Residue frames as a rotation matrix with the C-alpha (Angstrom) as fourth column:
MET 1
0.392 -0.795 0.464 -41.23
0.920 0.340 -0.194 32.80
-0.004 0.503 0.864 -57.68
SER 2
0.606 -0.241 -0.758 -38.80
0.125 -0.913 0.390 35.64
-0.785 -0.331 -0.523 -57.13
LEU 3
0.941 -0.311 0.136 -36.89
0.067 -0.221 -0.973 37.39
0.333 0.924 -0.187 -59.84
HIS 4
0.097 -0.982 -0.163 -33.14
0.945 0.142 -0.295 37.56
0.313 -0.125 0.941 -59.94
PRO 5
0.341 0.072 -0.937 -32.17
0.663 -0.725 0.185 40.62
-0.666 -0.685 -0.295 -57.82
ARG 6
-0.705 -0.662 -0.253 -30.17
0.265 -0.577 0.772 42.14
-0.657 0.478 0.583 -60.68
ARG 7
-0.698 0.517 0.496 -33.14
0.575 -0.009 0.818 41.88
0.427 0.856 -0.291 -63.09
ALA 8
0.318 0.842 -0.436 -35.50
0.944 -0.240 0.226 43.30
0.085 -0.483 -0.871 -60.46
SER 9
-0.012 -0.372 -0.928 -33.20
0.467 -0.823 0.324 46.26
-0.884 -0.430 0.184 -59.93
LEU 10
-0.936 -0.296 0.193 -33.06
0.291 -0.338 0.895 46.86
-0.200 0.894 0.402 -63.70
ARG 11
-0.230 0.937 0.262 -36.84
0.851 0.063 0.521 46.90
0.471 0.343 -0.812 -63.79
ASN 12
0.532 0.428 -0.730 -36.86
0.788 -0.566 0.242 49.66
-0.310 -0.704 -0.639 -61.15
GLN 13
-0.372 -0.813 -0.448 -34.29
0.503 -0.582 0.639 51.74
-0.780 0.013 0.626 -63.07
TRP 14
0.021 0.410 0.912 -36.64
0.997 -0.073 0.010 52.96
0.070 0.909 -0.410 -65.82
PRO 15
0.927 0.290 -0.239 -36.70
0.307 -0.951 0.037 56.57
-0.216 -0.108 -0.970 -64.49
THR 16
0.189 -0.942 -0.276 -32.90
-0.103 -0.299 0.949 56.64
-0.977 -0.151 -0.154 -64.65
VAL 17
-0.449 -0.301 0.841 -32.90
0.727 0.424 0.540 55.17
-0.520 0.854 0.028 -68.17
LEU 18
0.502 0.717 0.484 -35.51
0.862 -0.462 -0.210 57.73
0.073 0.522 -0.850 -69.22
TRP 19
0.836 -0.231 -0.498 -33.50
0.005 -0.904 0.427 60.60
-0.549 -0.359 -0.755 -67.72
LEU 20
-0.197 -0.975 0.102 -30.28
0.089 0.085 0.992 59.42
-0.976 0.205 0.070 -69.39
THR 21
-0.169 0.244 0.955 -32.14
0.964 0.244 0.108 59.19
-0.207 0.939 -0.276 -72.71
VAL 22
0.857 0.514 0.040 -33.35
0.514 -0.847 -0.133 62.78
-0.034 0.135 -0.990 -72.33
VAL 23
0.492 -0.757 -0.430 -29.83
-0.176 -0.570 0.802 63.97
-0.853 -0.319 -0.413 -71.47
TRP 24
-0.372 -0.630 0.682 -28.44
0.527 0.462 0.714 62.11
-0.764 0.625 0.160 -74.51
VAL 25
0.222 0.552 0.804 -30.96
0.972 -0.188 -0.140 63.74
0.074 0.813 -0.578 -76.84
LEU 26
0.949 0.122 -0.291 -30.26
0.183 -0.964 0.194 67.17
-0.257 -0.237 -0.937 -75.32
LEU 27
0.112 -0.985 -0.130 -26.52
0.010 -0.130 0.992 66.70
-0.994 -0.112 -0.005 -75.79
TRP 28
-0.496 -0.264 0.827 -27.02
0.765 0.319 0.560 65.87
-0.411 0.910 0.043 -79.47
GLY 29
-0.680 0.221 -0.699 -29.46
-0.184 -0.974 -0.130 68.79
-0.710 0.040 0.703 -79.86
GLU 30
-0.531 0.513 -0.674 -31.83
-0.793 -0.021 0.609 66.91
0.298 0.858 0.418 -82.15
ILE 31
-0.113 0.582 0.805 -34.81
-0.548 0.639 -0.539 64.68
-0.829 -0.502 0.247 -81.50
SER 32
-0.088 0.074 -0.993 -34.57
-0.925 0.364 0.109 61.72
0.370 0.928 0.036 -83.85
LEU 33
0.879 0.455 -0.142 -35.36
-0.396 0.863 0.314 58.04
0.266 -0.219 0.939 -83.68
GLY 34
0.340 -0.845 -0.412 -31.65
0.329 0.517 -0.790 57.20
0.881 0.134 0.454 -83.74
ASN 35
-0.518 -0.533 0.669 -30.86
-0.385 -0.553 -0.739 59.54
0.763 -0.641 0.081 -80.85
LEU 36
0.274 0.709 0.650 -33.78
-0.943 0.063 0.328 58.18
0.191 -0.702 0.686 -78.81
VAL 37
0.914 0.058 -0.402 -32.79
-0.060 0.998 0.008 54.54
0.402 0.016 0.916 -79.40
ASN 38
0.014 -0.989 -0.147 -29.09
0.308 0.144 -0.940 55.19
0.951 -0.032 0.307 -78.77
GLY 39
-0.381 -0.104 0.919 -29.90
-0.687 -0.634 -0.356 57.18
0.619 -0.766 0.170 -75.61
ALA 40
0.632 0.684 0.363 -32.14
-0.764 0.475 0.436 54.40
0.126 -0.553 0.824 -74.31
LEU 41
0.754 -0.419 -0.507 -29.52
0.256 0.897 -0.361 51.74
0.605 0.142 0.783 -75.07
LEU 42
-0.317 -0.897 0.308 -26.85
0.035 -0.336 -0.941 53.83
0.948 -0.288 0.138 -73.40
GLY 43
-0.056 0.398 0.916 -29.14
-0.912 -0.393 0.115 54.35
0.406 -0.829 0.385 -70.39
VAL 44
0.921 0.382 -0.076 -29.73
-0.335 0.877 0.344 50.59
0.198 -0.291 0.936 -70.06
LEU 45
0.397 -0.856 -0.330 -26.00
0.396 0.485 -0.780 49.93
0.828 0.179 0.531 -70.45
VAL 46
-0.413 -0.558 0.720 -25.08
-0.361 -0.625 -0.692 52.49
0.837 -0.545 0.057 -67.79
THR 47
0.184 0.554 0.812 -27.68
-0.967 -0.046 0.251 51.32
0.177 -0.831 0.527 -65.27
ALA 48
0.970 0.165 -0.179 -26.92
-0.149 0.984 0.100 47.64
0.192 -0.070 0.979 -65.87
GLY 49
0.454 -0.873 -0.180 -23.14
0.442 0.396 -0.805 47.95
0.774 0.286 0.566 -66.09
LEU 50
-0.525 -0.653 0.546 -22.37
-0.133 -0.570 -0.811 50.44
0.841 -0.498 0.213 -63.36
ARG 51
-0.035 0.478 -0.878 -23.18
0.886 0.420 0.194 49.59
0.461 -0.771 -0.439 -59.80
MET 52
-0.365 -0.004 0.931 -24.59
-0.175 -0.982 -0.073 52.65
0.915 -0.190 0.357 -58.11
THR 53
-0.921 0.020 -0.388 -25.07
0.381 0.241 -0.893 52.93
0.076 -0.970 -0.230 -54.39
PRO 54
-0.020 0.979 0.203 -28.74
0.715 -0.127 0.687 53.28
0.699 0.159 -0.698 -53.59
ILE 55
-0.942 -0.173 0.288 -29.72
-0.041 -0.791 -0.610 56.48
0.334 -0.587 0.738 -51.84
ASP 56
-0.397 0.825 -0.402 -32.58
0.917 0.377 -0.131 56.24
0.043 -0.421 -0.906 -49.43
PHE 57
-0.845 0.262 0.467 -35.11
-0.177 -0.960 0.219 59.02
0.505 0.103 0.857 -49.82
HIS 58
-0.550 0.648 -0.527 -37.64
0.832 0.477 -0.282 59.09
0.069 -0.594 -0.802 -47.01
GLY 59
-0.791 0.175 -0.586 -38.75
0.066 -0.928 -0.367 62.66
-0.608 -0.329 0.723 -47.54
ARG 60
0.172 0.835 0.523 -41.48
0.900 0.082 -0.427 64.27
-0.400 0.544 -0.738 -49.54
VAL 61
-0.728 -0.407 0.552 -41.43
0.639 -0.695 0.330 67.04
0.249 0.592 0.766 -52.08
ARG 62
0.080 0.699 -0.710 -43.07
0.700 -0.546 -0.460 70.24
-0.710 -0.461 -0.533 -50.89
PRO 63
0.196 0.004 0.981 -43.84
0.951 -0.243 -0.189 72.33
0.238 0.970 -0.051 -54.00
GLY 64
0.947 0.195 0.255 -43.92
0.140 -0.965 0.220 75.70
0.290 -0.172 -0.942 -52.21
ALA 65
0.652 -0.758 0.003 -40.62
-0.174 -0.145 0.974 75.12
-0.738 -0.635 -0.227 -50.45
LEU 66
0.066 -0.603 0.795 -39.13
0.814 0.493 0.307 73.73
-0.577 0.627 0.524 -53.67
ALA 67
0.580 0.206 0.788 -40.14
0.679 -0.656 -0.328 76.94
0.450 0.726 -0.520 -55.48
VAL 68
0.958 -0.282 0.049 -38.44
-0.254 -0.756 0.603 78.96
-0.133 -0.590 -0.796 -52.72
LEU 69
0.346 -0.869 0.354 -35.31
0.257 0.451 0.855 76.79
-0.903 -0.205 0.379 -53.05
VAL 70
0.072 -0.295 0.953 -35.11
0.988 0.150 -0.028 77.22
-0.135 0.943 0.303 -56.83
GLY 71
0.776 0.301 0.555 -35.97
0.422 -0.901 -0.103 80.93
0.469 0.314 -0.826 -56.73
ARG 72
0.878 -0.479 -0.019 -33.43
-0.262 -0.512 0.818 81.71
-0.402 -0.713 -0.575 -54.04
PHE 73
0.186 -0.827 0.530 -30.78
0.569 0.530 0.629 79.64
-0.801 0.184 0.569 -55.82
LEU 74
0.261 -0.036 0.965 -31.33
0.930 -0.257 -0.261 81.62
0.258 0.966 -0.033 -59.04
LEU 75
0.948 0.099 0.301 -31.19
0.017 -0.964 0.264 84.88
0.317 -0.245 -0.916 -57.10
ASP 76
0.640 -0.764 0.077 -27.95
-0.067 0.045 0.997 83.79
-0.765 -0.643 -0.022 -55.38
LEU 77
0.176 -0.549 0.817 -26.54
0.880 0.460 0.120 82.79
-0.441 0.698 0.564 -58.76
VAL 78
0.531 0.088 0.843 -27.15
0.615 -0.725 -0.312 86.26
0.583 0.684 -0.439 -60.26
ARG 79
0.971 -0.130 0.201 -26.00
-0.229 -0.743 0.629 88.13
0.068 -0.656 -0.751 -57.15
ALA 80
0.511 -0.823 0.247 -22.82
0.147 0.367 0.918 86.07
-0.847 -0.433 0.309 -56.75
SER 81
0.264 -0.395 0.880 -21.99
0.963 0.163 -0.215 86.37
-0.058 0.904 0.423 -60.46
PHE 82
0.747 0.068 0.661 -22.19
0.204 -0.970 -0.131 90.14
0.633 0.233 -0.739 -60.12
GLU 83
0.891 -0.415 0.186 -20.03
-0.334 -0.319 0.887 90.12
-0.309 -0.852 -0.423 -56.96
VAL 84
0.358 -0.789 0.499 -17.38
0.559 0.610 0.562 87.86
-0.748 0.078 0.659 -58.53
SER 85
0.372 -0.211 0.904 -17.23
0.855 -0.302 -0.422 90.06
0.362 0.930 0.068 -61.64
LEU 86
0.901 -0.056 0.431 -16.69
-0.178 -0.952 0.249 93.12
0.397 -0.301 -0.867 -59.40
VAL 87
0.681 -0.694 0.232 -13.87
-0.096 0.230 0.969 91.33
-0.726 -0.682 0.090 -57.58
ALA 88
0.251 -0.591 0.766 -12.28
0.845 0.520 0.124 90.33
-0.471 0.617 0.631 -60.90
LEU 89
0.363 -0.025 0.932 -12.58
0.752 -0.582 -0.308 93.78
0.550 0.813 -0.193 -62.46
ARG 90
0.998 0.006 -0.062 -11.53
0.045 -0.763 0.645 95.85
-0.044 -0.647 -0.761 -59.46
PRO 91
0.441 -0.896 0.059 -8.01
-0.005 -0.068 -0.998 97.17
0.898 0.439 -0.035 -60.03
ARG 92
-0.472 -0.835 0.284 -5.36
-0.361 -0.111 -0.926 96.45
0.804 -0.540 -0.249 -57.40
HIS 93
0.271 0.599 0.753 -7.82
-0.960 0.114 0.255 94.51
0.067 -0.792 0.606 -55.27
THR 94
-0.718 -0.487 -0.497 -6.55
-0.406 0.873 -0.270 91.27
0.565 0.008 -0.825 -53.77
PRO 95
0.375 0.926 -0.053 -9.45
-0.502 0.251 0.828 89.08
0.780 -0.283 0.559 -52.67
ARG 96
-0.549 -0.466 0.694 -9.18
-0.833 0.240 -0.498 87.68
0.066 -0.852 -0.520 -49.16
GLY 97
0.103 0.557 -0.824 -10.19
-0.470 0.757 0.453 84.05
0.877 0.341 0.340 -49.59
ALA 98
-0.428 -0.195 0.883 -10.84
-0.890 0.259 -0.374 81.58
-0.155 -0.946 -0.285 -46.82
VAL 99
-0.443 0.339 -0.830 -11.70
-0.068 0.910 0.408 77.95
0.894 0.238 -0.381 -46.28
ILE 100
-0.394 0.413 0.821 -14.45
-0.912 -0.284 -0.295 77.59
0.112 -0.865 0.488 -43.70
CYS 101
-0.946 0.142 -0.292 -15.84
0.177 0.979 -0.099 74.53
0.271 -0.146 -0.951 -41.97
VAL 102
-0.348 0.906 0.240 -19.62
-0.891 -0.400 0.217 74.19
0.292 -0.138 0.946 -41.83
GLN 103
-0.964 0.134 0.229 -21.28
0.009 0.879 -0.476 71.55
-0.265 -0.457 -0.849 -39.66
LEU 104
-0.578 0.797 -0.175 -24.51
-0.417 -0.104 0.903 70.56
0.702 0.595 0.393 -41.40
ARG 105
-0.243 0.604 0.759 -27.64
-0.948 0.019 -0.318 69.66
-0.206 -0.797 0.568 -39.44
SER 106
0.789 0.613 -0.049 -28.61
-0.598 0.747 -0.289 66.60
-0.141 0.257 0.956 -41.46
HIS 107
-0.205 -0.867 0.454 -26.53
-0.599 0.478 0.642 63.44
-0.774 -0.140 -0.617 -41.67
SER 108
0.641 0.505 0.579 -28.14
0.184 0.630 -0.754 62.18
-0.745 0.590 0.311 -44.88
ASP 109
-0.435 -0.821 0.370 -25.85
0.540 0.091 0.837 61.56
-0.721 0.564 0.404 -47.84
LEU 110
0.023 0.541 0.841 -28.53
0.987 -0.148 0.068 62.91
0.161 0.828 -0.537 -50.16
TYR 111
0.915 0.400 -0.058 -28.86
0.403 -0.892 0.204 66.28
0.030 -0.210 -0.977 -48.41
LEU 112
0.282 -0.907 -0.312 -25.09
0.164 -0.275 0.947 66.57
-0.945 -0.318 0.071 -47.96
THR 113
-0.472 -0.454 0.756 -24.64
0.772 0.202 0.603 66.03
-0.427 0.868 0.255 -51.71
LEU 114
0.332 0.684 0.649 -27.42
0.886 -0.462 0.033 68.44
0.323 0.564 -0.760 -52.70
THR 115
0.888 -0.061 -0.457 -26.09
0.206 -0.833 0.513 71.12
-0.412 -0.549 -0.727 -50.37
SER 116
-0.074 -0.997 0.005 -22.56
0.321 -0.019 0.947 70.63
-0.944 0.071 0.321 -51.71
GLU 117
-0.346 -0.032 0.938 -23.70
0.933 0.099 0.347 70.86
-0.104 0.995 -0.005 -55.32
LEU 118
0.625 0.676 0.390 -25.84
0.715 -0.697 0.062 73.96
0.314 0.239 -0.919 -54.88
VAL 119
0.726 -0.451 -0.519 -23.14
0.106 -0.672 0.733 75.75
-0.680 -0.587 -0.440 -52.87
SER 120
-0.287 -0.918 0.275 -20.50
0.437 0.131 0.890 74.88
-0.853 0.375 0.363 -55.49
LEU 121
-0.061 0.328 0.943 -22.68
0.997 -0.031 0.075 76.06
0.054 0.944 -0.325 -58.37
VAL 122
0.933 0.335 -0.135 -22.87
0.350 -0.930 0.109 79.57
-0.089 -0.149 -0.985 -56.93
PRO 123
0.360 -0.852 0.380 -19.85
0.399 -0.228 -0.888 81.58
0.843 0.472 0.258 -58.16
GLY 124
0.065 -0.466 0.883 -17.35
-0.640 -0.698 -0.321 82.52
0.766 -0.544 -0.344 -55.49
SER 125
0.136 -0.029 0.990 -17.76
-0.897 0.421 0.136 79.38
-0.421 -0.907 0.032 -53.39
LEU 126
0.134 -0.192 -0.972 -16.45
-0.627 0.743 -0.233 75.87
0.767 0.641 -0.021 -53.88
ILE 127
0.904 0.152 0.399 -16.62
-0.406 0.592 0.696 72.73
-0.131 -0.791 0.597 -51.77
VAL 128
-0.015 -0.988 -0.156 -13.07
-0.952 0.062 -0.300 71.68
0.306 0.144 -0.941 -51.01
GLU 129
-0.882 -0.249 -0.401 -13.96
-0.114 0.937 -0.331 68.64
0.458 -0.246 -0.854 -48.95
ALA 130
0.173 0.945 0.278 -17.07
-0.824 -0.016 0.566 66.91
0.539 -0.327 0.776 -47.64
HIS 131
-0.897 -0.411 0.161 -16.88
-0.422 0.693 -0.585 64.60
0.129 -0.593 -0.795 -44.64
ARG 132
-0.252 0.847 -0.469 -19.67
-0.289 0.396 0.872 62.12
0.924 0.355 0.145 -44.99
LEU 133
-0.211 0.146 -0.967 -19.43
0.716 0.696 -0.052 60.62
0.666 -0.703 -0.251 -41.50
THR 134
-0.666 -0.102 -0.739 -19.31
0.672 -0.514 -0.533 63.92
-0.325 -0.852 0.411 -39.62
GLY 135
0.385 0.861 0.333 -21.57
0.921 -0.335 -0.198 65.91
-0.059 0.383 -0.922 -41.96
ARG 136
0.249 -0.391 -0.886 -19.01
0.194 -0.876 0.441 68.69
-0.949 -0.281 -0.142 -42.35
LEU 137
0.730 -0.081 0.679 -18.36
0.668 -0.126 -0.733 70.73
0.144 0.989 -0.038 -45.47
TYR 138
-0.112 -0.788 -0.606 -15.17
0.521 -0.566 0.639 72.66
-0.846 -0.244 0.474 -46.07
VAL 139
0.696 0.525 0.490 -16.02
0.705 -0.370 -0.605 75.58
-0.137 0.766 -0.627 -48.32
HIS 140
-0.560 -0.827 -0.050 -13.59
0.772 -0.543 0.330 77.87
-0.300 0.146 0.943 -50.11
VAL 141
0.665 0.704 -0.247 -14.95
0.597 -0.701 -0.390 81.42
-0.448 0.111 -0.887 -50.27
LEU 142
0.288 -0.563 0.775 -13.36
0.836 -0.246 -0.490 83.63
0.467 0.789 0.400 -52.95
ASP 143
-0.595 -0.429 0.680 -13.56
0.088 -0.876 -0.475 86.91
0.799 -0.222 0.558 -51.06
VAL 144
-0.424 0.398 -0.813 -14.65
0.894 0.327 -0.306 86.92
0.144 -0.857 -0.495 -47.45
ARG 145
-0.853 0.058 -0.519 -15.15
0.138 -0.933 -0.331 90.70
-0.504 -0.354 0.788 -47.44
THR 146
-0.712 0.628 -0.313 -17.75
-0.632 -0.380 0.676 90.67
0.305 0.679 0.668 -50.25
SER 147
-0.381 0.566 -0.731 -19.42
0.282 0.824 0.492 87.68
0.880 -0.019 -0.474 -48.60
GLY 148
0.478 0.578 0.662 -19.95
-0.396 -0.531 0.749 89.63
0.784 -0.620 -0.025 -45.39
GLY 149
-0.108 -0.606 0.788 -17.37
-0.994 0.039 -0.106 87.75
0.033 -0.794 -0.607 -43.33
VAL 150
-0.877 -0.342 -0.339 -16.73
-0.336 0.939 -0.076 84.16
0.344 0.047 -0.938 -42.33
GLU 151
-0.759 0.628 0.170 -19.86
0.109 0.381 -0.918 83.83
-0.642 -0.678 -0.357 -40.20
ALA 152
0.051 0.785 -0.617 -22.06
-0.712 -0.405 -0.574 85.24
-0.701 0.468 0.538 -42.98
ALA 153
-0.312 -0.237 -0.920 -20.61
-0.870 0.461 0.176 82.70
0.382 0.855 -0.350 -45.43
ARG 154
-0.998 -0.044 -0.042 -21.24
-0.019 0.885 -0.466 79.91
0.058 -0.464 -0.884 -42.91
ARG 155
-0.425 0.904 -0.041 -24.83
-0.140 -0.111 -0.984 81.08
-0.894 -0.412 0.174 -42.39
ALA 156
-0.035 0.381 -0.924 -25.36
-0.970 -0.235 -0.060 81.16
-0.240 0.894 0.378 -46.17
VAL 157
-0.714 -0.263 -0.648 -24.38
-0.453 0.880 0.143 77.48
0.533 0.396 -0.748 -46.44
LEU 158
-0.916 0.402 -0.013 -26.63
0.244 0.530 -0.812 76.55
-0.319 -0.747 -0.583 -43.51
ALA 159
-0.214 0.869 -0.447 -29.49
-0.522 -0.488 -0.699 78.54
-0.826 0.084 0.558 -45.04
GLN 160
-0.278 0.060 -0.959 -29.03
-0.924 0.255 0.284 76.64
0.261 0.965 -0.015 -48.31
GLU 161
-0.934 -0.068 -0.351 -29.17
0.014 0.974 -0.225 73.35
0.358 -0.215 -0.909 -46.42
GLU 162
-0.688 0.723 -0.062 -32.30
0.029 -0.058 -0.998 74.51
-0.725 -0.688 0.019 -44.59
ARG 163
-0.096 0.662 -0.744 -34.05
-0.894 -0.386 -0.228 75.36
-0.438 0.643 0.628 -47.87
ILE 164
-0.539 -0.154 -0.828 -33.15
-0.601 0.759 0.250 71.92
0.591 0.632 -0.501 -49.23
LEU 165
-0.975 0.163 -0.149 -34.45
0.221 0.709 -0.670 70.20
-0.004 -0.686 -0.728 -46.10
ARG 166
-0.463 0.853 -0.240 -37.67
-0.270 -0.394 -0.878 72.20
-0.844 -0.342 0.413 -46.11
ALA 167
-0.085 0.404 -0.911 -38.23
-0.991 -0.128 0.036 71.33
-0.101 0.906 0.411 -49.78
LEU 168
-0.034 -0.059 -0.998 -37.39
-0.623 0.782 -0.025 67.62
0.782 0.620 -0.064 -49.63
ALA 169
-0.899 -0.438 -0.026 -37.06
-0.251 0.563 -0.787 66.23
0.360 -0.701 -0.616 -46.09
SER 170
-0.096 0.849 -0.520 -39.68
0.525 0.487 0.698 64.29
0.846 -0.206 -0.492 -44.18
ASP 171
0.643 0.408 0.649 -41.20
-0.314 -0.632 0.709 65.69
0.699 -0.659 -0.278 -40.99
ALA 172
0.926 -0.332 -0.180 -38.99
0.340 0.527 0.779 63.36
-0.164 -0.782 0.601 -38.93
GLU 173
0.078 -0.946 0.314 -35.85
0.969 -0.003 -0.249 64.49
0.236 0.324 0.916 -40.78
LEU 174
0.097 0.030 0.995 -36.79
0.083 -0.996 0.022 68.13
0.992 0.080 -0.099 -40.21
ALA 175
0.915 0.280 0.291 -37.28
-0.266 -0.126 0.956 67.46
0.304 -0.952 -0.041 -36.50
ASP 176
0.673 -0.727 -0.135 -33.93
0.719 0.601 0.350 65.60
-0.173 -0.333 0.927 -36.31
ALA 177
-0.153 -0.736 0.660 -32.26
0.808 -0.478 -0.345 68.60
0.569 0.480 0.668 -37.94
GLY 178
-0.498 -0.008 -0.867 -33.79
0.745 -0.515 -0.423 70.90
-0.443 -0.857 0.262 -35.34
LEU 179
-0.972 0.217 0.092 -36.00
-0.113 -0.772 0.625 72.73
0.207 0.597 0.775 -37.82
ALA 180
-0.493 0.866 0.076 -39.56
-0.232 -0.047 -0.972 73.63
-0.838 -0.497 0.224 -36.96
LEU 181
-0.494 0.402 0.771 -42.16
0.793 0.572 0.210 72.11
-0.356 0.715 -0.602 -39.25
GLY 182
0.413 0.761 0.501 -43.72
0.908 -0.388 -0.159 74.48
0.074 0.520 -0.851 -41.76
GLY 183
-0.225 -0.601 0.767 -41.18
0.519 -0.740 -0.428 77.23
0.825 0.302 0.478 -41.09
ALA 184
0.729 0.508 0.459 -42.76
-0.119 -0.566 0.816 78.21
0.674 -0.649 -0.352 -37.76
GLY 185
0.904 -0.390 -0.175 -40.44
0.260 0.176 0.949 78.93
-0.339 -0.904 0.261 -34.90
ARG 186
0.539 -0.795 -0.279 -36.77
-0.791 -0.592 0.155 79.66
-0.288 0.137 -0.948 -34.86
SER 187
0.914 -0.287 -0.286 -34.41
0.087 0.829 -0.552 77.48
0.396 0.480 0.783 -36.86
ARG 188
0.558 -0.789 -0.258 -30.86
0.657 0.229 0.718 76.60
-0.508 -0.570 0.646 -35.93
ALA 189
-0.117 -0.579 0.807 -29.66
0.896 -0.411 -0.166 78.88
0.428 0.704 0.567 -38.72
ALA 190
0.501 0.365 0.785 -31.27
0.035 -0.915 0.403 81.75
0.865 -0.174 -0.471 -36.86
GLU 191
0.976 -0.149 -0.161 -29.63
0.177 0.103 0.979 80.60
-0.130 -0.983 0.126 -33.63
VAL 192
0.210 -0.960 0.182 -26.20
0.976 0.217 0.015 80.67
-0.054 0.175 0.983 -35.26
THR 193
0.075 -0.155 0.985 -26.59
0.467 -0.867 -0.172 84.39
0.881 0.473 0.007 -35.94
ARG 194
0.886 0.330 0.324 -26.93
-0.110 -0.531 0.840 85.15
0.450 -0.780 -0.434 -32.24
């Protein structure tokens, strides 16, 4: 006897309900029975009421590469915050902004989204448009001069994508993206610099 597909999908949504409950409690800033119950009810309501497109994840989490991804992201966040504050505080300086097109290696919606989010969270860069079918990102760079030029900004986006792929992609997805397994060999990001 098979379950109704909608009920079966609700049964598989418990991690999402749990995460939404945690976010709800964090937003209220207090752990109480009422906040936990309301967060859980809201989580069930959101997962049952809103149809979300499933995202296929065929990769695996590599803890070492994930630590590199998080560490480098935090470093980029601090460095870019400092650079943007210098641009903002420099008298009579007009930043030379640009919108650049970056062709990503992976064609997965998940990796495109993660790359877009991490690039946008770093001050001084913002995703203007993401083409899902072509795997292209259009990135606005606040000041091309402080970023090291257009090609340096493009390489930074590709390096961010590479760190995401190395942290989360399967071996087959890494090979499809042209990245050597385990970081050995030359990646396509290195080839772009030549």
